[in-house]
N, CA, C and O atoms as a GROMACS GRO file, in nm:
protein
  404
    1MET      N    1  -5.050  -1.165   6.843
    1MET     CA    2  -5.154  -1.064   6.824
    1MET      C    3  -5.101  -0.930   6.872
    1MET      O    4  -5.045  -0.921   6.981
    2LYS      N    5  -5.118  -0.827   6.794
    2LYS     CA    6  -5.072  -0.695   6.831
    2LYS      C    7  -5.174  -0.628   6.922
    2LYS      O    8  -5.293  -0.624   6.892
    3ARG      N    9  -5.126  -0.578   7.034
    3ARG     CA   10  -5.213  -0.512   7.132
    3ARG      C   11  -5.217  -0.361   7.111
    3ARG      O   12  -5.310  -0.294   7.157
    4LYS      N   13  -5.117  -0.306   7.043
    4LYS     CA   14  -5.107  -0.161   7.028
    4LYS      C   15  -5.231  -0.099   6.964
    4LYS      O   16  -5.280   0.001   7.016
    5PRO      N   17  -5.285  -0.155   6.853
    5PRO     CA   18  -5.406  -0.093   6.796
    5PRO      C   19  -5.525  -0.095   6.891
    5PRO      O   20  -5.602   0.001   6.896
    6LEU      N   21  -5.540  -0.203   6.968
    6LEU     CA   22  -5.652  -0.211   7.062
    6LEU      C   23  -5.636  -0.107   7.172
    6LEU      O   24  -5.732  -0.040   7.208
    7VAL      N   25  -5.515  -0.094   7.225
    7VAL     CA   26  -5.490   0.005   7.330
    7VAL      C   27  -5.513   0.145   7.276
    7VAL      O   28  -5.573   0.229   7.343
    8LEU      N   29  -5.465   0.170   7.155
    8LEU     CA   30  -5.485   0.301   7.094
    8LEU      C   31  -5.634   0.330   7.072
    8LEU      O   32  -5.680   0.441   7.098
    9ALA      N   33  -5.707   0.232   7.024
    9ALA     CA   34  -5.850   0.251   7.001
    9ALA      C   35  -5.924   0.275   7.132
    9ALA      O   36  -6.014   0.360   7.138
   10LEU      N   37  -5.888   0.202   7.237
   10LEU     CA   38  -5.953   0.223   7.367
   10LEU      C   39  -5.922   0.361   7.422
   10LEU      O   40  -6.009   0.427   7.478
   11ALA      N   41  -5.796   0.405   7.405
   11ALA     CA   42  -5.758   0.538   7.452
   11ALA      C   43  -5.836   0.646   7.375
   11ALA      O   44  -5.883   0.743   7.434
   12LEU      N   45  -5.848   0.627   7.244
   12LEU     CA   46  -5.924   0.722   7.162
   12LEU      C   47  -6.071   0.722   7.203
   12LEU      O   48  -6.134   0.827   7.209
   13SER      N   49  -6.124   0.604   7.232
   13SER     CA   50  -6.263   0.594   7.274
   13SER      C   51  -6.287   0.670   7.404
   13SER      O   52  -6.388   0.739   7.419
   14LEU      N   53  -6.194   0.657   7.497
   14LEU     CA   54  -6.209   0.728   7.625
   14LEU      C   55  -6.198   0.878   7.603
   14LEU      O   56  -6.269   0.956   7.668
   15ALA      N   57  -6.110   0.920   7.513
   15ALA     CA   58  -6.098   1.062   7.483
   15ALA      C   59  -6.226   1.116   7.420
   15ALA      O   60  -6.270   1.226   7.454
   16LEU      N   61  -6.286   1.039   7.329
   16LEU     CA   62  -6.411   1.081   7.267
   16LEU      C   63  -6.523   1.089   7.370
   16LEU      O   64  -6.605   1.181   7.368
   17LEU      N   65  -6.526   0.993   7.461
   17LEU     CA   66  -6.628   0.995   7.566
   17LEU      C   67  -6.610   1.118   7.654
   17LEU      O   68  -6.707   1.184   7.690
   18ALA      N   69  -6.485   1.149   7.688
   18ALA     CA   70  -6.459   1.267   7.771
   18ALA      C   71  -6.505   1.394   7.698
   18ALA      O   72  -6.560   1.484   7.760
   19LEU      N   73  -6.481   1.399   7.569
   19LEU     CA   74  -6.524   1.514   7.490
   19LEU      C   75  -6.677   1.525   7.490
   19LEU      O   76  -6.731   1.634   7.506
   20LEU      N   77  -6.745   1.412   7.471
   20LEU     CA   78  -6.891   1.414   7.471
   20LEU      C   79  -6.945   1.459   7.606
   20LEU      O   80  -7.039   1.537   7.614
   21LEU      N   81  -6.884   1.408   7.713
   21LEU     CA   82  -6.929   1.445   7.847
   21LEU      C   83  -6.902   1.592   7.874
   21LEU      O   84  -6.981   1.658   7.943
   22ALA      N   85  -6.792   1.645   7.822
   22ALA     CA   86  -6.759   1.785   7.844
   22ALA      C   87  -6.859   1.877   7.776
   22ALA      O   88  -6.878   1.991   7.818
   23CYS      N   89  -6.924   1.828   7.671
   23CYS     CA   90  -7.022   1.908   7.599
   23CYS      C   91  -7.155   1.917   7.672
   23CYS      O   92  -7.237   2.003   7.641
   24LYS      N   93  -7.178   1.831   7.768
   24LYS     CA   94  -7.301   1.832   7.845
   24LYS      C   95  -7.288   1.933   7.960
   24LYS      O   96  -7.177   1.965   8.003
   25LYS      N   97  -7.400   1.981   8.007
   25LYS     CA   98  -7.398   2.070   8.123
   25LYS      C   99  -7.356   1.990   8.245
   25LYS      O  100  -7.399   1.876   8.264
   26LYS      N  101  -7.271   2.050   8.327
   26LYS     CA  102  -7.219   1.980   8.444
   26LYS      C  103  -7.330   1.937   8.540
   26LYS      O  104  -7.318   1.832   8.604
   27GLU      N  105  -7.436   2.016   8.550
   27GLU     CA  106  -7.543   1.980   8.644
   27GLU      C  107  -7.622   1.858   8.599
   27GLU      O  108  -7.702   1.806   8.676
   28GLU      N  109  -7.603   1.812   8.475
   28GLU     CA  110  -7.674   1.694   8.427
   28GLU      C  111  -7.613   1.565   8.482
   28GLU      O  112  -7.675   1.459   8.474
   29PHE      N  113  -7.492   1.573   8.536
   29PHE     CA  114  -7.421   1.454   8.580
   29PHE      C  115  -7.396   1.458   8.730
   29PHE      O  116  -7.345   1.556   8.784
   30ALA      N  117  -7.434   1.351   8.797
   30ALA     CA  118  -7.402   1.337   8.938
   30ALA      C  119  -7.275   1.254   8.948
   30ALA      O  120  -7.256   1.160   8.870
   31PRO      N  121  -7.187   1.285   9.042
   31PRO     CA  122  -7.064   1.206   9.054
   31PRO      C  123  -7.096   1.061   9.091
   31PRO      O  124  -7.189   1.034   9.168
   32LEU      N  125  -7.019   0.970   9.036
   32LEU     CA  126  -7.038   0.829   9.068
   32LEU      C  127  -6.960   0.795   9.193
   32LEU      O  128  -6.850   0.846   9.215
   33LYS      N  129  -7.017   0.709   9.275
   33LYS     CA  130  -6.949   0.665   9.395
   33LYS      C  131  -6.881   0.532   9.368
   33LYS      O  132  -6.936   0.447   9.299
   34LYS      N  133  -6.762   0.516   9.422
   34LYS     CA  134  -6.686   0.393   9.404
   34LYS      C  135  -6.769   0.274   9.450
   34LYS      O  136  -6.823   0.273   9.561
   35GLY      N  137  -6.778   0.174   9.365
   35GLY     CA  138  -6.853   0.053   9.397
   35GLY      C  139  -7.001   0.061   9.364
   35GLY      O  140  -7.072  -0.040   9.370
   36ALA      N  141  -7.048   0.179   9.330
   36ALA     CA  142  -7.190   0.196   9.295
   36ALA      C  143  -7.212   0.144   9.153
   36ALA      O  144  -7.122   0.150   9.070
   37PRO      N  145  -7.332   0.094   9.125
   37PRO     CA  146  -7.358   0.049   8.987
   37PRO      C  147  -7.358   0.166   8.890
   37PRO      O  148  -7.389   0.279   8.927
   38ALA      N  149  -7.323   0.137   8.766
   38ALA     CA  150  -7.325   0.239   8.662
   38ALA      C  151  -7.469   0.284   8.640
   38ALA      O  152  -7.562   0.204   8.653
   39PRO      N  153  -7.488   0.410   8.606
   39PRO     CA  154  -7.625   0.455   8.577
   39PRO      C  155  -7.679   0.385   8.453
   39PRO      O  156  -7.605   0.360   8.358
   40ASP      N  157  -7.805   0.354   8.456
   40ASP     CA  158  -7.867   0.284   8.343
   40ASP      C  159  -7.883   0.379   8.225
   40ASP      O  160  -7.901   0.500   8.243
   41PHE      N  161  -7.876   0.326   8.107
   41PHE     CA  162  -7.904   0.402   7.986
   41PHE      C  163  -7.967   0.307   7.886
   41PHE      O  164  -7.957   0.185   7.900
   42ALA      N  165  -8.030   0.362   7.786
   42ALA     CA  166  -8.095   0.282   7.682
   42ALA      C  167  -8.064   0.342   7.546
   42ALA      O  168  -8.071   0.464   7.528
   43LEU      N  169  -8.030   0.257   7.452
   43LEU     CA  170  -8.004   0.296   7.313
   43LEU      C  171  -8.066   0.192   7.222
   43LEU      O  172  -8.091   0.079   7.263
   44LYS      N  173  -8.089   0.229   7.098
   44LYS     CA  174  -8.140   0.132   7.001
   44LYS      C  175  -8.024   0.060   6.934
   44LYS      O  176  -7.921   0.120   6.903
   45ASP      N  177  -8.042  -0.072   6.912
   45ASP     CA  178  -7.940  -0.148   6.840
   45ASP      C  179  -7.961  -0.131   6.690
   45ASP      O  180  -8.050  -0.057   6.647
   46MET      N  181  -7.880  -0.200   6.611
   46MET     CA  182  -7.887  -0.184   6.465
   46MET      C  183  -8.020  -0.230   6.408
   46MET      O  184  -8.056  -0.191   6.296
   47SER      N  185  -8.094  -0.312   6.481
   47SER     CA  186  -8.225  -0.359   6.435
   47SER      C  187  -8.338  -0.271   6.485
   47SER      O  188  -8.455  -0.296   6.454
   48GLY      N  189  -8.303  -0.169   6.563
   48GLY     CA  190  -8.406  -0.079   6.616
   48GLY      C  191  -8.461  -0.122   6.751
   48GLY      O  192  -8.551  -0.057   6.804
   49ASN      N  193  -8.408  -0.230   6.807
   49ASN     CA  194  -8.454  -0.277   6.938
   49ASN      C  195  -8.387  -0.196   7.049
   49ASN      O  196  -8.270  -0.161   7.038
   50LEU      N  197  -8.461  -0.167   7.155
   50LEU     CA  198  -8.407  -0.093   7.268
   50LEU      C  199  -8.321  -0.186   7.353
   50LEU      O  200  -8.364  -0.295   7.391
   51VAL      N  201  -8.200  -0.143   7.382
   51VAL     CA  202  -8.107  -0.218   7.466
   51VAL      C  203  -8.071  -0.130   7.584
   51VAL      O  204  -8.028  -0.016   7.566
   52LYS      N  205  -8.089  -0.183   7.705
   52LYS     CA  206  -8.057  -0.109   7.826
   52LYS      C  207  -7.935  -0.171   7.893
   52LYS      O  208  -7.915  -0.292   7.886
   53LEU      N  209  -7.854  -0.089   7.956
   53LEU     CA  210  -7.740  -0.141   8.031
   53LEU      C  211  -7.789  -0.238   8.138
   53LEU      O  212  -7.723  -0.338   8.165
   54SER      N  213  -7.902  -0.209   8.199
   54SER     CA  214  -7.956  -0.296   8.305
   54SER      C  215  -7.993  -0.435   8.253
   54SER      O  216  -8.010  -0.527   8.332
   55ASP      N  217  -8.005  -0.452   8.121
   55ASP     CA  218  -8.030  -0.585   8.064
   55ASP      C  219  -7.915  -0.681   8.093
   55ASP      O  220  -7.933  -0.802   8.088
   56PHE      N  221  -7.798  -0.626   8.124
   56PHE     CA  222  -7.678  -0.707   8.144
   56PHE      C  223  -7.635  -0.710   8.290
   56PHE      O  224  -7.518  -0.735   8.321
   57LYS      N  225  -7.728  -0.684   8.381
   57LYS     CA  226  -7.697  -0.684   8.524
   57LYS      C  227  -7.633  -0.816   8.565
   57LYS      O  228  -7.680  -0.924   8.527
   58GLY      N  229  -7.525  -0.807   8.642
   58GLY     CA  230  -7.455  -0.926   8.689
   58GLY      C  231  -7.346  -0.973   8.593
   58GLY      O  232  -7.277  -1.071   8.622
   59LYS      N  233  -7.332  -0.906   8.481
   59LYS     CA  234  -7.230  -0.943   8.384
   59LYS      C  235  -7.119  -0.838   8.381
   59LYS      O  236  -7.137  -0.725   8.427
   60VAL      N  237  -7.006  -0.876   8.327
   60VAL     CA  238  -6.896  -0.783   8.306
   60VAL      C  239  -6.921  -0.718   8.170
   60VAL      O  240  -6.927  -0.787   8.068
   61VAL      N  241  -6.937  -0.586   8.168
   61VAL     CA  242  -6.971  -0.516   8.045
   61VAL      C  243  -6.855  -0.424   8.005
   61VAL      O  244  -6.814  -0.336   8.081
   62LEU      N  245  -6.804  -0.447   7.885
   62LEU     CA  246  -6.702  -0.361   7.827
   62LEU      C  247  -6.774  -0.277   7.723
   62LEU      O  248  -6.832  -0.330   7.628
   63ILE      N  249  -6.768  -0.145   7.740
   63ILE     CA  250  -6.836  -0.055   7.647
   63ILE      C  251  -6.729   0.011   7.560
   63ILE      O  252  -6.638   0.077   7.610
   64GLU      N  253  -6.742  -0.007   7.429
   64GLU     CA  254  -6.650   0.051   7.332
   64GLU      C  255  -6.723   0.160   7.255
   64GLU      O  256  -6.818   0.131   7.183
   65PHE      N  257  -6.678   0.284   7.270
   65PHE     CA  258  -6.731   0.394   7.192
   65PHE      C  259  -6.644   0.406   7.067
   65PHE      O  260  -6.521   0.410   7.078
   66PHE      N  261  -6.706   0.411   6.951
   66PHE     CA  262  -6.628   0.417   6.828
   66PHE      C  263  -6.698   0.505   6.725
   66PHE      O  264  -6.813   0.544   6.742
   67ALA      N  265  -6.625   0.534   6.619
   67ALA     CA  266  -6.681   0.606   6.505
   67ALA      C  267  -6.631   0.537   6.379
   67ALA      O  268  -6.517   0.491   6.375
   68THR      N  269  -6.713   0.530   6.279
   68THR     CA  270  -6.676   0.459   6.157
   68THR      C  271  -6.567   0.534   6.080
   68THR      O  272  -6.500   0.473   5.996
   69TRP      N  273  -6.548   0.662   6.106
   69TRP     CA  274  -6.445   0.740   6.039
   69TRP      C  275  -6.310   0.730   6.110
   69TRP      O  276  -6.212   0.788   6.063
   70CYS      N  277  -6.304   0.660   6.220
   70CYS     CA  278  -6.185   0.653   6.306
   70CYS      C  279  -6.103   0.528   6.272
   70CYS      O  280  -6.145   0.417   6.305
   71PRO      N  281  -5.986   0.543   6.208
   71PRO     CA  282  -5.905   0.425   6.172
   71PRO      C  283  -5.869   0.335   6.291
   71PRO      O  284  -5.882   0.213   6.279
   72PRO      N  285  -5.824   0.389   6.406
   72PRO     CA  286  -5.793   0.299   6.518
   72PRO      C  287  -5.917   0.224   6.569
   72PRO      O  288  -5.908   0.109   6.611
   73CYS      N  289  -6.032   0.291   6.562
   73CYS     CA  290  -6.156   0.225   6.604
   73CYS      C  291  -6.186   0.106   6.513
   73CYS      O  292  -6.221  -0.003   6.559
   74LYS      N  293  -6.171   0.128   6.382
   74LYS     CA  294  -6.197   0.021   6.286
   74LYS      C  295  -6.099  -0.094   6.304
   74LYS      O  296  -6.135  -0.210   6.284
   75MET      N  297  -5.975  -0.062   6.342
   75MET     CA  298  -5.875  -0.167   6.364
   75MET      C  299  -5.908  -0.249   6.490
   75MET      O  300  -5.875  -0.367   6.497
   76ALA      N  301  -5.972  -0.188   6.588
   76ALA     CA  302  -6.002  -0.257   6.713
   76ALA      C  303  -6.122  -0.350   6.702
   76ALA      O  304  -6.132  -0.447   6.777
   77ILE      N  305  -6.213  -0.324   6.609
   77ILE     CA  306  -6.336  -0.402   6.600
   77ILE      C  307  -6.310  -0.552   6.583
   77ILE      O  308  -6.373  -0.631   6.653
   78PRO      N  309  -6.221  -0.596   6.493
   78PRO     CA  310  -6.197  -0.740   6.481
   78PRO      C  311  -6.142  -0.802   6.611
   78PRO      O  312  -6.175  -0.915   6.646
   79GLU      N  313  -6.058  -0.726   6.682
   79GLU     CA  314  -6.004  -0.777   6.808
   79GLU      C  315  -6.114  -0.790   6.913
   79GLU      O  316  -6.117  -0.886   6.990
   80LEU      N  317  -6.204  -0.693   6.916
   80LEU     CA  318  -6.315  -0.702   7.011
   80LEU      C  319  -6.410  -0.816   6.975
   80LEU      O  320  -6.461  -0.884   7.063
   81ASN      N  321  -6.433  -0.836   6.845
   81ASN     CA  322  -6.515  -0.950   6.802
   81ASN      C  323  -6.451  -1.082   6.844
   81ASN      O  324  -6.519  -1.173   6.889
   82GLU      N  325  -6.319  -1.090   6.828
   82GLU     CA  326  -6.247  -1.212   6.868
   82GLU      C  327  -6.256  -1.233   7.020
   82GLU      O  328  -6.276  -1.345   7.067
   83LEU      N  329  -6.240  -1.125   7.094
   83LEU     CA  330  -6.251  -1.133   7.240
   83LEU      C  331  -6.389  -1.184   7.281
   83LEU      O  332  -6.401  -1.270   7.368
   84GLN      N  333  -6.493  -1.130   7.218
   84GLN     CA  334  -6.630  -1.173   7.248
   84GLN      C  335  -6.648  -1.320   7.213
   84GLN      O  336  -6.709  -1.395   7.290
   85ALA      N  337  -6.596  -1.363   7.097
   85ALA     CA  338  -6.608  -1.503   7.055
   85ALA      C  339  -6.535  -1.596   7.151
   85ALA      O  340  -6.584  -1.703   7.185
   86ARG      N  341  -6.415  -1.554   7.195
   86ARG     CA  342  -6.337  -1.636   7.287
   86ARG      C  343  -6.408  -1.655   7.420
   86ARG      O  344  -6.392  -1.758   7.486
   87HIS      N  345  -6.487  -1.557   7.459
   87HIS     CA  346  -6.556  -1.562   7.589
   87HIS      C  347  -6.706  -1.586   7.574
   87HIS      O  348  -6.784  -1.555   7.664
   88ALA      N  349  -6.746  -1.639   7.459
   88ALA     CA  350  -6.888  -1.670   7.437
   88ALA      C  351  -6.936  -1.764   7.547
   88ALA      O  352  -6.868  -1.860   7.583
   89GLY      N  353  -7.052  -1.737   7.598
   89GLY     CA  354  -7.108  -1.820   7.704
   89GLY      C  355  -7.058  -1.781   7.842
   89GLY      O  356  -7.100  -1.840   7.942
   90SER      N  357  -6.969  -1.684   7.850
   90SER     CA  358  -6.918  -1.641   7.979
   90SER      C  359  -6.997  -1.520   8.028
   90SER      O  360  -7.105  -1.490   7.977
   91ASN      N  361  -6.943  -1.455   8.126
   91ASN     CA  362  -7.007  -1.339   8.187
   91ASN      C  363  -6.973  -1.209   8.115
   91ASN      O  364  -7.019  -1.102   8.157
   92LEU      N  365  -6.894  -1.216   8.008
   92LEU     CA  366  -6.847  -1.094   7.940
   92LEU      C  367  -6.944  -1.053   7.828
   92LEU      O  368  -6.986  -1.135   7.747
   93VAL      N  369  -6.976  -0.924   7.827
   93VAL     CA  370  -7.058  -0.866   7.721
   93VAL      C  371  -6.980  -0.745   7.668
   93VAL      O  372  -6.933  -0.663   7.746
   94ILE      N  373  -6.968  -0.735   7.536
   94ILE     CA  374  -6.902  -0.619   7.477
   94ILE      C  375  -7.008  -0.542   7.400
   94ILE      O  376  -7.072  -0.594   7.308
   95LEU      N  377  -7.026  -0.417   7.439
   95LEU     CA  378  -7.122  -0.329   7.372
   95LEU      C  379  -7.044  -0.226   7.291
   95LEU      O  380  -6.963  -0.152   7.347
   96GLY      N  381  -7.066  -0.220   7.163
   96GLY     CA  382  -7.007  -0.120   7.077
   96GLY      C  383  -7.106  -0.010   7.052
   96GLY      O  384  -7.216  -0.036   7.002
   97ILE      N  385  -7.070   0.113   7.087
   97ILE     CA  386  -7.161   0.226   7.072
   97ILE      C  387  -7.098   0.324   6.972
   97ILE      O  388  -6.994   0.383   6.998
   98SER      N  389  -7.165   0.339   6.860
   98SER     CA  390  -7.118   0.430   6.758
   98SER      C  391  -7.156   0.574   6.793
   98SER      O  392  -7.270   0.602   6.831
   99ILE      N  393  -7.060   0.663   6.779
   99ILE     CA  394  -7.090   0.804   6.804
   99ILE      C  395  -7.116   0.878   6.673
   99ILE      O  396  -7.129   1.000   6.672
  100ASP      N  397  -7.122   0.802   6.562
  100ASP     CA  398  -7.159   0.862   6.435
  100ASP      C  399  -7.305   0.908   6.444
  100ASP      O  400  -7.384   0.851   6.518
  101GLU      N  401  -7.339   1.010   6.367
  101GLU     CA  402  -7.478   1.055   6.369
  101GLU      C  403  -7.560   0.984   6.267
  101GLU      O  404  -7.679   1.009   6.254
   0.00000   0.00000   0.00000
C-alpha cells in the first residue's frame, strides 16, 4: 500500500485548516493547553443530522479536512475508508469534513 498519497493528503488538509484558521479573527480562538480536551464543535452530516465532537468522547478521533476539488484528498479517501473498516468496532473514529461550500 502506498503511503505517500495519504501523507500528502494529510499535509494538504493541515495546510487548509491553517488557512481557514488564519482567516478568523485571532480573538475568536483561545490557545489550547497540552492535555486539554479539544473544543467541542457541531456540524451537520450528509443526512442533515447534527454531529458533535463530544459525541465521540473517550474515542480516538482522526479528523480529515478535505475538498472534492483536491486530487490528493480524493486519493486519500479510499485509504481512510480502509483504515476505518480495519478498525471497525475499535476506539477509532474517522471524521471527514468537507470544506467545499
